[in-house]
mmCIF file of the N, C-alpha and C atoms, coordinates in Angstrom:
data_MODEL
# 
_entry.id   MODEL 
# 
loop_
_atom_site.group_PDB 
_atom_site.id 
_atom_site.type_symbol 
_atom_site.label_atom_id 
_atom_site.label_alt_id 
_atom_site.label_comp_id 
_atom_site.label_asym_id 
_atom_site.label_entity_id 
_atom_site.label_seq_id 
_atom_site.pdbx_PDB_ins_code 
_atom_site.Cartn_x 
_atom_site.Cartn_y 
_atom_site.Cartn_z 
_atom_site.occupancy 
_atom_site.B_iso_or_equiv 
_atom_site.pdbx_formal_charge 
_atom_site.auth_seq_id 
_atom_site.auth_comp_id 
_atom_site.auth_asym_id 
_atom_site.auth_atom_id 
_atom_site.pdbx_PDB_model_num 
ATOM 1   N N  . MET A 1 1  ? 19.648 -61.302 29.707 1.00 0.00 ? 1  MET A N  1 
ATOM 2   C CA . MET A 1 1  ? 19.540 -60.108 29.516 1.00 0.00 ? 1  MET A CA 1 
ATOM 3   C C  . MET A 1 1  ? 20.493 -58.878 30.247 1.00 0.00 ? 1  MET A C  1 
ATOM 4   N N  . ILE A 1 2  ? 21.400 -58.348 29.498 1.00 0.00 ? 2  ILE A N  1 
ATOM 5   C CA . ILE A 1 2  ? 22.520 -57.574 30.161 1.00 0.00 ? 2  ILE A CA 1 
ATOM 6   C C  . ILE A 1 2  ? 21.779 -56.111 30.528 1.00 0.00 ? 2  ILE A C  1 
ATOM 7   N N  . THR A 1 3  ? 22.141 -55.633 31.285 1.00 0.00 ? 3  THR A N  1 
ATOM 8   C CA . THR A 1 3  ? 21.600 -54.098 31.799 1.00 0.00 ? 3  THR A CA 1 
ATOM 9   C C  . THR A 1 3  ? 22.677 -53.262 31.930 1.00 0.00 ? 3  THR A C  1 
ATOM 10  N N  . MET A 1 4  ? 22.852 -52.167 31.712 1.00 0.00 ? 4  MET A N  1 
ATOM 11  C CA . MET A 1 4  ? 24.040 -51.244 31.938 1.00 0.00 ? 4  MET A CA 1 
ATOM 12  C C  . MET A 1 4  ? 23.207 -49.844 32.437 1.00 0.00 ? 4  MET A C  1 
ATOM 13  N N  . GLU A 1 5  ? 24.388 -49.380 33.752 1.00 0.00 ? 5  GLU A N  1 
ATOM 14  C CA . GLU A 1 5  ? 23.591 -48.117 34.524 1.00 0.00 ? 5  GLU A CA 1 
ATOM 15  C C  . GLU A 1 5  ? 24.061 -46.807 33.592 1.00 0.00 ? 5  GLU A C  1 
ATOM 16  N N  . LYS A 1 6  ? 23.093 -45.944 33.218 1.00 0.00 ? 6  LYS A N  1 
ATOM 17  C CA . LYS A 1 6  ? 23.571 -44.858 32.376 1.00 0.00 ? 6  LYS A CA 1 
ATOM 18  C C  . LYS A 1 6  ? 22.394 -43.620 33.339 1.00 0.00 ? 6  LYS A C  1 
ATOM 19  N N  . THR A 1 7  ? 22.940 -42.481 33.135 1.00 0.00 ? 7  THR A N  1 
ATOM 20  C CA . THR A 1 7  ? 22.469 -41.130 33.628 1.00 0.00 ? 7  THR A CA 1 
ATOM 21  C C  . THR A 1 7  ? 21.047 -40.739 33.073 1.00 0.00 ? 7  THR A C  1 
ATOM 22  N N  . LEU A 1 8  ? 20.178 -40.473 33.076 1.00 0.00 ? 8  LEU A N  1 
ATOM 23  C CA . LEU A 1 8  ? 19.019 -39.914 32.363 1.00 0.00 ? 8  LEU A CA 1 
ATOM 24  C C  . LEU A 1 8  ? 19.651 -38.847 31.318 1.00 0.00 ? 8  LEU A C  1 
ATOM 25  N N  . LEU A 1 9  ? 20.358 -38.680 31.467 1.00 0.00 ? 9  LEU A N  1 
ATOM 26  C CA . LEU A 1 9  ? 20.857 -37.611 30.447 1.00 0.00 ? 9  LEU A CA 1 
ATOM 27  C C  . LEU A 1 9  ? 21.016 -38.244 29.317 1.00 0.00 ? 9  LEU A C  1 
ATOM 28  N N  . ASP A 1 10 ? 22.165 -39.219 29.560 1.00 0.00 ? 10 ASP A N  1 
ATOM 29  C CA . ASP A 1 10 ? 22.799 -40.015 28.666 1.00 0.00 ? 10 ASP A CA 1 
ATOM 30  C C  . ASP A 1 10 ? 21.979 -40.386 27.360 1.00 0.00 ? 10 ASP A C  1 
ATOM 31  N N  . LEU A 1 11 ? 20.377 -40.768 27.896 1.00 0.00 ? 11 LEU A N  1 
ATOM 32  C CA . LEU A 1 11 ? 19.526 -41.401 27.021 1.00 0.00 ? 11 LEU A CA 1 
ATOM 33  C C  . LEU A 1 11 ? 18.857 -40.603 26.077 1.00 0.00 ? 11 LEU A C  1 
ATOM 34  N N  . GLU A 1 12 ? 18.875 -41.308 24.935 1.00 0.00 ? 12 GLU A N  1 
ATOM 35  C CA . GLU A 1 12 ? 18.458 -40.675 23.703 1.00 0.00 ? 12 GLU A CA 1 
ATOM 36  C C  . GLU A 1 12 ? 16.567 -40.904 23.746 1.00 0.00 ? 12 GLU A C  1 
ATOM 37  N N  . PRO A 1 13 ? 16.104 -39.839 22.954 1.00 0.00 ? 13 PRO A N  1 
ATOM 38  C CA . PRO A 1 13 ? 14.669 -40.005 22.996 1.00 0.00 ? 13 PRO A CA 1 
ATOM 39  C C  . PRO A 1 13 ? 14.343 -40.721 22.657 1.00 0.00 ? 13 PRO A C  1 
ATOM 40  N N  . GLY A 1 14 ? 13.102 -42.078 23.110 1.00 0.00 ? 14 GLY A N  1 
ATOM 41  C CA . GLY A 1 14 ? 12.566 -43.167 22.900 1.00 0.00 ? 14 GLY A CA 1 
ATOM 42  C C  . GLY A 1 14 ? 13.076 -44.685 23.807 1.00 0.00 ? 14 GLY A C  1 
ATOM 43  N N  . MET A 1 15 ? 14.098 -44.218 24.130 1.00 0.00 ? 15 MET A N  1 
ATOM 44  C CA . MET A 1 15 ? 15.039 -45.446 25.115 1.00 0.00 ? 15 MET A CA 1 
ATOM 45  C C  . MET A 1 15 ? 13.833 -45.440 26.438 1.00 0.00 ? 15 MET A C  1 
ATOM 46  N N  . GLN A 1 16 ? 13.916 -46.514 26.595 1.00 0.00 ? 16 GLN A N  1 
ATOM 47  C CA . GLN A 1 16 ? 13.521 -46.950 28.270 1.00 0.00 ? 16 GLN A CA 1 
ATOM 48  C C  . GLN A 1 16 ? 14.854 -47.211 29.138 1.00 0.00 ? 16 GLN A C  1 
ATOM 49  N N  . GLY A 1 17 ? 14.238 -47.266 30.631 1.00 0.00 ? 17 GLY A N  1 
ATOM 50  C CA . GLY A 1 17 ? 14.941 -48.128 31.553 1.00 0.00 ? 17 GLY A CA 1 
ATOM 51  C C  . GLY A 1 17 ? 14.190 -48.051 32.815 1.00 0.00 ? 17 GLY A C  1 
ATOM 52  N N  . THR A 1 18 ? 14.838 -48.616 33.567 1.00 0.00 ? 18 THR A N  1 
ATOM 53  C CA . THR A 1 18 ? 13.935 -48.708 34.960 1.00 0.00 ? 18 THR A CA 1 
ATOM 54  C C  . THR A 1 18 ? 15.341 -48.133 35.804 1.00 0.00 ? 18 THR A C  1 
ATOM 55  N N  . ILE A 1 19 ? 14.281 -46.883 36.436 1.00 0.00 ? 19 ILE A N  1 
ATOM 56  C CA . ILE A 1 19 ? 15.275 -45.682 37.326 1.00 0.00 ? 19 ILE A CA 1 
ATOM 57  C C  . ILE A 1 19 ? 15.594 -47.028 38.503 1.00 0.00 ? 19 ILE A C  1 
ATOM 58  N N  . ALA A 1 20 ? 17.420 -46.600 38.502 1.00 0.00 ? 20 ALA A N  1 
ATOM 59  C CA . ALA A 1 20 ? 18.077 -47.655 39.885 1.00 0.00 ? 20 ALA A CA 1 
ATOM 60  C C  . ALA A 1 20 ? 18.083 -46.864 40.866 1.00 0.00 ? 20 ALA A C  1 
ATOM 61  N N  . ARG A 1 21 ? 18.957 -46.024 40.670 1.00 0.00 ? 21 ARG A N  1 
ATOM 62  C CA . ARG A 1 21 ? 18.984 -45.032 42.207 1.00 0.00 ? 21 ARG A CA 1 
ATOM 63  C C  . ARG A 1 21 ? 19.456 -43.746 41.893 1.00 0.00 ? 21 ARG A C  1 
ATOM 64  N N  . PHE A 1 22 ? 19.417 -42.668 42.897 1.00 0.00 ? 22 PHE A N  1 
ATOM 65  C CA . PHE A 1 22 ? 19.573 -41.597 42.677 1.00 0.00 ? 22 PHE A CA 1 
ATOM 66  C C  . PHE A 1 22 ? 20.891 -40.766 42.869 1.00 0.00 ? 22 PHE A C  1 
ATOM 67  N N  . ILE A 1 23 ? 21.956 -39.455 42.361 1.00 0.00 ? 23 ILE A N  1 
ATOM 68  C CA . ILE A 1 23 ? 23.004 -39.220 43.344 1.00 0.00 ? 23 ILE A CA 1 
ATOM 69  C C  . ILE A 1 23 ? 22.794 -37.927 43.768 1.00 0.00 ? 23 ILE A C  1 
ATOM 70  N N  . GLY A 1 24 ? 22.173 -37.655 44.838 1.00 0.00 ? 24 GLY A N  1 
ATOM 71  C CA . GLY A 1 24 ? 21.954 -36.671 45.459 1.00 0.00 ? 24 GLY A CA 1 
ATOM 72  C C  . GLY A 1 24 ? 21.622 -36.829 47.058 1.00 0.00 ? 24 GLY A C  1 
ATOM 73  N N  . ASN A 1 25 ? 21.449 -35.650 47.903 1.00 0.00 ? 25 ASN A N  1 
ATOM 74  C CA . ASN A 1 25 ? 20.623 -35.170 48.791 1.00 0.00 ? 25 ASN A CA 1 
ATOM 75  C C  . ASN A 1 25 ? 19.356 -36.231 49.156 1.00 0.00 ? 25 ASN A C  1 
ATOM 76  N N  . PRO A 1 26 ? 18.965 -36.088 50.677 1.00 0.00 ? 26 PRO A N  1 
ATOM 77  C CA . PRO A 1 26 ? 17.611 -36.633 50.973 1.00 0.00 ? 26 PRO A CA 1 
ATOM 78  C C  . PRO A 1 26 ? 16.743 -35.847 50.288 1.00 0.00 ? 26 PRO A C  1 
ATOM 79  N N  . GLY A 1 27 ? 17.068 -34.679 50.353 1.00 0.00 ? 27 GLY A N  1 
ATOM 80  C CA . GLY A 1 27 ? 15.984 -33.809 49.988 1.00 0.00 ? 27 GLY A CA 1 
ATOM 81  C C  . GLY A 1 27 ? 15.929 -33.482 48.592 1.00 0.00 ? 27 GLY A C  1 
ATOM 82  N N  . PHE A 1 28 ? 17.061 -33.803 47.487 1.00 0.00 ? 28 PHE A N  1 
ATOM 83  C CA . PHE A 1 28 ? 16.595 -34.064 46.383 1.00 0.00 ? 28 PHE A CA 1 
ATOM 84  C C  . PHE A 1 28 ? 15.866 -35.285 45.898 1.00 0.00 ? 28 PHE A C  1 
ATOM 85  N N  . VAL A 1 29 ? 16.720 -36.853 46.737 1.00 0.00 ? 29 VAL A N  1 
ATOM 86  C CA . VAL A 1 29 ? 15.376 -38.020 46.567 1.00 0.00 ? 29 VAL A CA 1 
ATOM 87  C C  . VAL A 1 29 ? 14.038 -37.616 46.825 1.00 0.00 ? 29 VAL A C  1 
ATOM 88  N N  . ARG A 1 30 ? 13.916 -36.583 47.915 1.00 0.00 ? 30 ARG A N  1 
ATOM 89  C CA . ARG A 1 30 ? 12.363 -36.800 48.756 1.00 0.00 ? 30 ARG A CA 1 
ATOM 90  C C  . ARG A 1 30 ? 11.503 -35.972 47.292 1.00 0.00 ? 30 ARG A C  1 
ATOM 91  N N  . LYS A 1 31 ? 12.241 -34.811 46.904 1.00 0.00 ? 31 LYS A N  1 
ATOM 92  C CA . LYS A 1 31 ? 11.364 -34.022 46.215 1.00 0.00 ? 31 LYS A CA 1 
ATOM 93  C C  . LYS A 1 31 ? 11.088 -34.963 44.418 1.00 0.00 ? 31 LYS A C  1 
ATOM 94  N N  . LEU A 1 32 ? 12.397 -36.125 43.964 1.00 0.00 ? 32 LEU A N  1 
ATOM 95  C CA . LEU A 1 32 ? 11.723 -36.661 42.946 1.00 0.00 ? 32 LEU A CA 1 
ATOM 96  C C  . LEU A 1 32 ? 10.667 -37.857 42.897 1.00 0.00 ? 32 LEU A C  1 
ATOM 97  N N  . ARG A 1 33 ? 10.793 -38.268 44.627 1.00 0.00 ? 33 ARG A N  1 
ATOM 98  C CA . ARG A 1 33 ? 9.692  -39.354 44.675 1.00 0.00 ? 33 ARG A CA 1 
ATOM 99  C C  . ARG A 1 33 ? 8.424  -38.377 45.131 1.00 0.00 ? 33 ARG A C  1 
ATOM 100 N N  . THR A 1 34 ? 8.011  -37.575 45.212 1.00 0.00 ? 34 THR A N  1 
ATOM 101 C CA . THR A 1 34 ? 7.140  -36.833 45.110 1.00 0.00 ? 34 THR A CA 1 
ATOM 102 C C  . THR A 1 34 ? 6.484  -36.364 44.035 1.00 0.00 ? 34 THR A C  1 
ATOM 103 N N  . ILE A 1 35 ? 7.407  -36.393 42.969 1.00 0.00 ? 35 ILE A N  1 
ATOM 104 C CA . ILE A 1 35 ? 6.573  -36.513 41.892 1.00 0.00 ? 35 ILE A CA 1 
ATOM 105 C C  . ILE A 1 35 ? 6.663  -37.704 40.964 1.00 0.00 ? 35 ILE A C  1 
ATOM 106 N N  . GLY A 1 36 ? 6.902  -38.474 41.556 1.00 0.00 ? 36 GLY A N  1 
ATOM 107 C CA . GLY A 1 36 ? 6.364  -39.902 41.322 1.00 0.00 ? 36 GLY A CA 1 
ATOM 108 C C  . GLY A 1 36 ? 7.947  -40.452 40.461 1.00 0.00 ? 36 GLY A C  1 
ATOM 109 N N  . ILE A 1 37 ? 8.962  -40.069 40.914 1.00 0.00 ? 37 ILE A N  1 
ATOM 110 C CA . ILE A 1 37 ? 10.002 -40.555 40.120 1.00 0.00 ? 37 ILE A CA 1 
ATOM 111 C C  . ILE A 1 37 ? 10.716 -41.371 41.056 1.00 0.00 ? 37 ILE A C  1 
ATOM 112 N N  . ARG A 1 38 ? 10.752 -43.031 40.929 1.00 0.00 ? 38 ARG A N  1 
ATOM 113 C CA . ARG A 1 38 ? 11.154 -43.550 42.403 1.00 0.00 ? 38 ARG A CA 1 
ATOM 114 C C  . ARG A 1 38 ? 12.002 -44.687 41.687 1.00 0.00 ? 38 ARG A C  1 
ATOM 115 N N  . GLU A 1 39 ? 12.788 -45.335 42.743 1.00 0.00 ? 39 GLU A N  1 
ATOM 116 C CA . GLU A 1 39 ? 13.654 -46.680 42.474 1.00 0.00 ? 39 GLU A CA 1 
ATOM 117 C C  . GLU A 1 39 ? 12.526 -47.670 41.906 1.00 0.00 ? 39 GLU A C  1 
ATOM 118 N N  . GLY A 1 40 ? 12.823 -48.562 40.512 1.00 0.00 ? 40 GLY A N  1 
ATOM 119 C CA . GLY A 1 40 ? 12.089 -49.541 40.104 1.00 0.00 ? 40 GLY A CA 1 
ATOM 120 C C  . GLY A 1 40 ? 11.120 -49.352 39.597 1.00 0.00 ? 40 GLY A C  1 
ATOM 121 N N  . LYS A 1 41 ? 10.796 -47.658 39.254 1.00 0.00 ? 41 LYS A N  1 
ATOM 122 C CA . LYS A 1 41 ? 9.808  -47.311 38.061 1.00 0.00 ? 41 LYS A CA 1 
ATOM 123 C C  . LYS A 1 41 ? 10.163 -47.736 36.542 1.00 0.00 ? 41 LYS A C  1 
ATOM 124 N N  . ASN A 1 42 ? 9.628  -47.841 35.414 1.00 0.00 ? 42 ASN A N  1 
ATOM 125 C CA . ASN A 1 42 ? 10.292 -47.846 34.208 1.00 0.00 ? 42 ASN A CA 1 
ATOM 126 C C  . ASN A 1 42 ? 9.587  -46.367 33.835 1.00 0.00 ? 42 ASN A C  1 
ATOM 127 N N  . LEU A 1 43 ? 10.626 -45.886 32.672 1.00 0.00 ? 43 LEU A N  1 
ATOM 128 C CA . LEU A 1 43 ? 10.587 -44.692 32.136 1.00 0.00 ? 43 LEU A CA 1 
ATOM 129 C C  . LEU A 1 43 ? 10.443 -44.784 30.524 1.00 0.00 ? 43 LEU A C  1 
ATOM 130 N N  . THR A 1 44 ? 10.416 -43.503 30.136 1.00 0.00 ? 44 THR A N  1 
ATOM 131 C CA . THR A 1 44 ? 10.894 -43.472 28.860 1.00 0.00 ? 44 THR A CA 1 
ATOM 132 C C  . THR A 1 44 ? 10.791 -42.011 28.492 1.00 0.00 ? 44 THR A C  1 
ATOM 133 N N  . VAL A 1 45 ? 12.032 -41.963 27.947 1.00 0.00 ? 45 VAL A N  1 
ATOM 134 C CA . VAL A 1 45 ? 12.694 -40.376 27.345 1.00 0.00 ? 45 VAL A CA 1 
ATOM 135 C C  . VAL A 1 45 ? 11.924 -40.016 26.162 1.00 0.00 ? 45 VAL A C  1 
ATOM 136 N N  . VAL A 1 46 ? 10.895 -38.830 26.033 1.00 0.00 ? 46 VAL A N  1 
ATOM 137 C CA . VAL A 1 46 ? 9.948  -38.630 25.218 1.00 0.00 ? 46 VAL A CA 1 
ATOM 138 C C  . VAL A 1 46 ? 11.034 -37.397 24.305 1.00 0.00 ? 46 VAL A C  1 
ATOM 139 N N  . THR A 1 47 ? 11.387 -36.352 25.276 1.00 0.00 ? 47 THR A N  1 
ATOM 140 C CA . THR A 1 47 ? 12.765 -35.514 24.562 1.00 0.00 ? 47 THR A CA 1 
ATOM 141 C C  . THR A 1 47 ? 13.706 -34.880 25.234 1.00 0.00 ? 47 THR A C  1 
ATOM 142 N N  . ARG A 1 48 ? 14.351 -34.667 24.594 1.00 0.00 ? 48 ARG A N  1 
ATOM 143 C CA . ARG A 1 48 ? 15.731 -34.058 24.995 1.00 0.00 ? 48 ARG A CA 1 
ATOM 144 C C  . ARG A 1 48 ? 15.859 -32.351 24.572 1.00 0.00 ? 48 ARG A C  1 
ATOM 145 N N  . HIS A 1 49 ? 15.210 -31.631 25.124 1.00 0.00 ? 49 HIS A N  1 
ATOM 146 C CA . HIS A 1 49 ? 15.500 -30.277 24.722 1.00 0.00 ? 49 HIS A CA 1 
ATOM 147 C C  . HIS A 1 49 ? 16.846 -29.659 24.511 1.00 0.00 ? 49 HIS A C  1 
ATOM 148 N N  . PRO A 1 50 ? 17.036 -29.039 23.227 1.00 0.00 ? 50 PRO A N  1 
ATOM 149 C CA . PRO A 1 50 ? 18.442 -28.655 22.597 1.00 0.00 ? 50 PRO A CA 1 
ATOM 150 C C  . PRO A 1 50 ? 19.099 -27.432 23.889 1.00 0.00 ? 50 PRO A C  1 
ATOM 151 N N  . LEU A 1 51 ? 20.214 -27.059 23.310 1.00 0.00 ? 51 LEU A N  1 
ATOM 152 C CA . LEU A 1 51 ? 20.915 -26.006 23.934 1.00 0.00 ? 51 LEU A CA 1 
ATOM 153 C C  . LEU A 1 51 ? 20.928 -25.421 25.806 1.00 0.00 ? 51 LEU A C  1 
ATOM 154 N N  . GLY A 1 52 ? 20.736 -27.010 25.859 1.00 0.00 ? 52 GLY A N  1 
ATOM 155 C CA . GLY A 1 52 ? 21.203 -27.100 27.627 1.00 0.00 ? 52 GLY A CA 1 
ATOM 156 C C  . GLY A 1 52 ? 19.323 -27.129 28.064 1.00 0.00 ? 52 GLY A C  1 
ATOM 157 N N  . GLY A 1 53 ? 18.703 -27.376 27.251 1.00 0.00 ? 53 GLY A N  1 
ATOM 158 C CA . GLY A 1 53 ? 16.799 -27.506 27.859 1.00 0.00 ? 53 GLY A CA 1 
ATOM 159 C C  . GLY A 1 53 ? 16.890 -28.895 28.789 1.00 0.00 ? 53 GLY A C  1 
ATOM 160 N N  . PRO A 1 54 ? 15.453 -28.903 29.015 1.00 0.00 ? 54 PRO A N  1 
ATOM 161 C CA . PRO A 1 54 ? 15.626 -29.930 30.024 1.00 0.00 ? 54 PRO A CA 1 
ATOM 162 C C  . PRO A 1 54 ? 14.833 -31.336 29.384 1.00 0.00 ? 54 PRO A C  1 
ATOM 163 N N  . VAL A 1 55 ? 14.856 -32.077 30.066 1.00 0.00 ? 55 VAL A N  1 
ATOM 164 C CA . VAL A 1 55 ? 14.586 -33.954 29.562 1.00 0.00 ? 55 VAL A CA 1 
ATOM 165 C C  . VAL A 1 55 ? 12.770 -34.056 29.662 1.00 0.00 ? 55 VAL A C  1 
ATOM 166 N N  . VAL A 1 56 ? 12.100 -34.582 29.327 1.00 0.00 ? 56 VAL A N  1 
ATOM 167 C CA . VAL A 1 56 ? 11.046 -34.398 29.184 1.00 0.00 ? 56 VAL A CA 1 
ATOM 168 C C  . VAL A 1 56 ? 11.114 -36.430 29.280 1.00 0.00 ? 56 VAL A C  1 
ATOM 169 N N  . ILE A 1 57 ? 10.287 -36.839 30.415 1.00 0.00 ? 57 ILE A N  1 
ATOM 170 C CA . ILE A 1 57 ? 9.996  -38.473 30.669 1.00 0.00 ? 57 ILE A CA 1 
ATOM 171 C C  . ILE A 1 57 ? 8.745  -39.081 30.889 1.00 0.00 ? 57 ILE A C  1 
ATOM 172 N N  . GLU A 1 58 ? 8.317  -40.081 30.468 1.00 0.00 ? 58 GLU A N  1 
ATOM 173 C CA . GLU A 1 58 ? 7.143  -40.341 30.560 1.00 0.00 ? 58 GLU A CA 1 
ATOM 174 C C  . GLU A 1 58 ? 7.442  -41.686 31.961 1.00 0.00 ? 58 GLU A C  1 
ATOM 175 N N  . VAL A 1 59 ? 6.435  -41.059 33.053 1.00 0.00 ? 59 VAL A N  1 
ATOM 176 C CA . VAL A 1 59 ? 6.707  -42.228 34.260 1.00 0.00 ? 59 VAL A CA 1 
ATOM 177 C C  . VAL A 1 59 ? 5.041  -42.526 34.515 1.00 0.00 ? 59 VAL A C  1 
ATOM 178 N N  . ASP A 1 60 ? 4.809  -43.766 34.597 1.00 0.00 ? 60 ASP A N  1 
ATOM 179 C CA . ASP A 1 60 ? 3.393  -43.952 34.940 1.00 0.00 ? 60 ASP A CA 1 
ATOM 180 C C  . ASP A 1 60 ? 2.248  -43.601 34.017 1.00 0.00 ? 60 ASP A C  1 
ATOM 181 N N  . GLY A 1 61 ? 2.324  -43.133 32.489 1.00 0.00 ? 61 GLY A N  1 
ATOM 182 C CA . GLY A 1 61 ? 1.588  -43.105 32.000 1.00 0.00 ? 61 GLY A CA 1 
ATOM 183 C C  . GLY A 1 61 ? 1.861  -40.879 31.978 1.00 0.00 ? 61 GLY A C  1 
ATOM 184 N N  . ARG A 1 62 ? 2.535  -40.446 33.002 1.00 0.00 ? 62 ARG A N  1 
ATOM 185 C CA . ARG A 1 62 ? 2.149  -39.093 32.645 1.00 0.00 ? 62 ARG A CA 1 
ATOM 186 C C  . ARG A 1 62 ? 3.707  -38.582 32.300 1.00 0.00 ? 62 ARG A C  1 
ATOM 187 N N  . GLU A 1 63 ? 3.676  -37.280 31.627 1.00 0.00 ? 63 GLU A N  1 
ATOM 188 C CA . GLU A 1 63 ? 4.777  -36.364 31.436 1.00 0.00 ? 63 GLU A CA 1 
ATOM 189 C C  . GLU A 1 63 ? 5.318  -35.817 32.157 1.00 0.00 ? 63 GLU A C  1 
ATOM 190 N N  . VAL A 1 64 ? 6.669  -35.893 32.570 1.00 0.00 ? 64 VAL A N  1 
ATOM 191 C CA . VAL A 1 64 ? 7.613  -35.134 33.931 1.00 0.00 ? 64 VAL A CA 1 
ATOM 192 C C  . VAL A 1 64 ? 8.738  -34.395 33.160 1.00 0.00 ? 64 VAL A C  1 
ATOM 193 N N  . THR A 1 65 ? 9.161  -33.188 33.314 1.00 0.00 ? 65 THR A N  1 
ATOM 194 C CA . THR A 1 65 ? 10.201 -32.597 33.079 1.00 0.00 ? 65 THR A CA 1 
ATOM 195 C C  . THR A 1 65 ? 11.434 -32.131 34.019 1.00 0.00 ? 65 THR A C  1 
ATOM 196 N N  . LEU A 1 66 ? 12.204 -32.541 33.727 1.00 0.00 ? 66 LEU A N  1 
ATOM 197 C CA . LEU A 1 66 ? 13.367 -32.514 34.546 1.00 0.00 ? 66 LEU A CA 1 
ATOM 198 C C  . LEU A 1 66 ? 14.526 -31.728 33.767 1.00 0.00 ? 66 LEU A C  1 
ATOM 199 N N  . GLY A 1 67 ? 14.961 -30.910 34.653 1.00 0.00 ? 67 GLY A N  1 
ATOM 200 C CA . GLY A 1 67 ? 16.497 -29.750 34.230 1.00 0.00 ? 67 GLY A CA 1 
ATOM 201 C C  . GLY A 1 67 ? 16.942 -31.032 34.086 1.00 0.00 ? 67 GLY A C  1 
ATOM 202 N N  . ARG A 1 68 ? 18.327 -30.489 33.271 1.00 0.00 ? 68 ARG A N  1 
ATOM 203 C CA . ARG A 1 68 ? 19.608 -31.126 32.750 1.00 0.00 ? 68 ARG A CA 1 
ATOM 204 C C  . ARG A 1 68 ? 20.437 -31.957 34.156 1.00 0.00 ? 68 ARG A C  1 
ATOM 205 N N  . GLY A 1 69 ? 20.373 -30.799 35.631 1.00 0.00 ? 69 GLY A N  1 
ATOM 206 C CA . GLY A 1 69 ? 21.067 -30.572 36.602 1.00 0.00 ? 69 GLY A CA 1 
ATOM 207 C C  . GLY A 1 69 ? 20.411 -32.078 37.327 1.00 0.00 ? 69 GLY A C  1 
ATOM 208 N N  . MET A 1 70 ? 19.226 -32.056 37.174 1.00 0.00 ? 70 MET A N  1 
ATOM 209 C CA . MET A 1 70 ? 18.711 -33.139 38.094 1.00 0.00 ? 70 MET A CA 1 
ATOM 210 C C  . MET A 1 70 ? 18.263 -34.528 37.366 1.00 0.00 ? 70 MET A C  1 
ATOM 211 N N  . ALA A 1 71 ? 18.341 -34.516 35.747 1.00 0.00 ? 71 ALA A N  1 
ATOM 212 C CA . ALA A 1 71 ? 18.194 -35.799 35.339 1.00 0.00 ? 71 ALA A CA 1 
ATOM 213 C C  . ALA A 1 71 ? 19.706 -36.116 35.176 1.00 0.00 ? 71 ALA A C  1 
ATOM 214 N N  . VAL A 1 72 ? 21.150 -35.845 35.078 1.00 0.00 ? 72 VAL A N  1 
ATOM 215 C CA . VAL A 1 72 ? 22.042 -36.279 35.544 1.00 0.00 ? 72 VAL A CA 1 
ATOM 216 C C  . VAL A 1 72 ? 22.714 -36.785 36.843 1.00 0.00 ? 72 VAL A C  1 
ATOM 217 N N  . ARG A 1 73 ? 21.298 -36.552 37.806 1.00 0.00 ? 73 ARG A N  1 
ATOM 218 C CA . ARG A 1 73 ? 21.733 -37.357 38.923 1.00 0.00 ? 73 ARG A CA 1 
ATOM 219 C C  . ARG A 1 73 ? 20.876 -38.626 38.786 1.00 0.00 ? 73 ARG A C  1 
ATOM 220 N N  . VAL A 1 74 ? 20.074 -38.807 38.174 1.00 0.00 ? 74 VAL A N  1 
ATOM 221 C CA . VAL A 1 74 ? 18.913 -40.193 38.352 1.00 0.00 ? 74 VAL A CA 1 
ATOM 222 C C  . VAL A 1 74 ? 20.061 -41.333 37.442 1.00 0.00 ? 74 VAL A C  1 
ATOM 223 N N  . VAL A 1 75 ? 19.860 -42.055 37.627 1.00 0.00 ? 75 VAL A N  1 
ATOM 224 C CA . VAL A 1 75 ? 20.754 -43.407 37.458 1.00 0.00 ? 75 VAL A CA 1 
ATOM 225 C C  . VAL A 1 75 ? 19.440 -44.499 36.780 1.00 0.00 ? 75 VAL A C  1 
ATOM 226 N N  . VAL A 1 76 ? 19.821 -45.395 35.691 1.00 0.00 ? 76 VAL A N  1 
ATOM 227 C CA . VAL A 1 76 ? 18.684 -45.983 35.148 1.00 0.00 ? 76 VAL A CA 1 
ATOM 228 C C  . VAL A 1 76 ? 19.300 -47.134 34.434 1.00 0.00 ? 76 VAL A C  1 
ATOM 229 N N  . ASP A 1 77 ? 18.946 -47.969 34.724 1.00 0.00 ? 77 ASP A N  1 
ATOM 230 C CA . ASP A 1 77 ? 19.408 -49.314 34.142 1.00 0.00 ? 77 ASP A CA 1 
ATOM 231 C C  . ASP A 1 77 ? 18.669 -49.679 32.629 1.00 0.00 ? 77 ASP A C  1 
ATOM 232 N N  . VAL A 1 78 ? 19.958 -49.566 31.870 1.00 0.00 ? 78 VAL A N  1 
ATOM 233 C CA . VAL A 1 78 ? 19.036 -49.547 30.421 1.00 0.00 ? 78 VAL A CA 1 
ATOM 234 C C  . VAL A 1 78 ? 19.657 -50.889 29.640 1.00 0.00 ? 78 VAL A C  1 
ATOM 235 N N  . ALA A 1 79 ? 18.671 -51.746 28.753 1.00 0.00 ? 79 ALA A N  1 
ATOM 236 C CA . ALA A 1 79 ? 19.083 -53.143 28.534 1.00 0.00 ? 79 ALA A CA 1 
ATOM 237 C C  . ALA A 1 79 ? 19.916 -52.796 27.405 1.00 0.00 ? 79 ALA A C  1 
ATOM 238 N N  . ALA A 1 80 ? 20.848 -53.451 27.032 1.00 0.00 ? 80 ALA A N  1 
ATOM 239 C CA . ALA A 1 80 ? 22.027 -53.309 26.177 1.00 0.00 ? 80 ALA A CA 1 
ATOM 240 C C  . ALA A 1 80 ? 21.771 -54.615 24.796 1.00 0.00 ? 80 ALA A C  1 
# 
């Protein structure tokens, strides 16, 4: 299976992927890990709010809301 790297912001609602890496400083990475967003975790995009609103994802059966500034710094492997 071929995988492609995309940012979380590039994914449409219903798409699934595996978190590959983060683009950001250690404090940013630590904040994401604290809320359960870690490398290797599978996620599903629940919704992407319009007009610059946040992205809602599901990780480990929980919904997590990320602002677009954070979502664009989360790199996800997506099956092509």
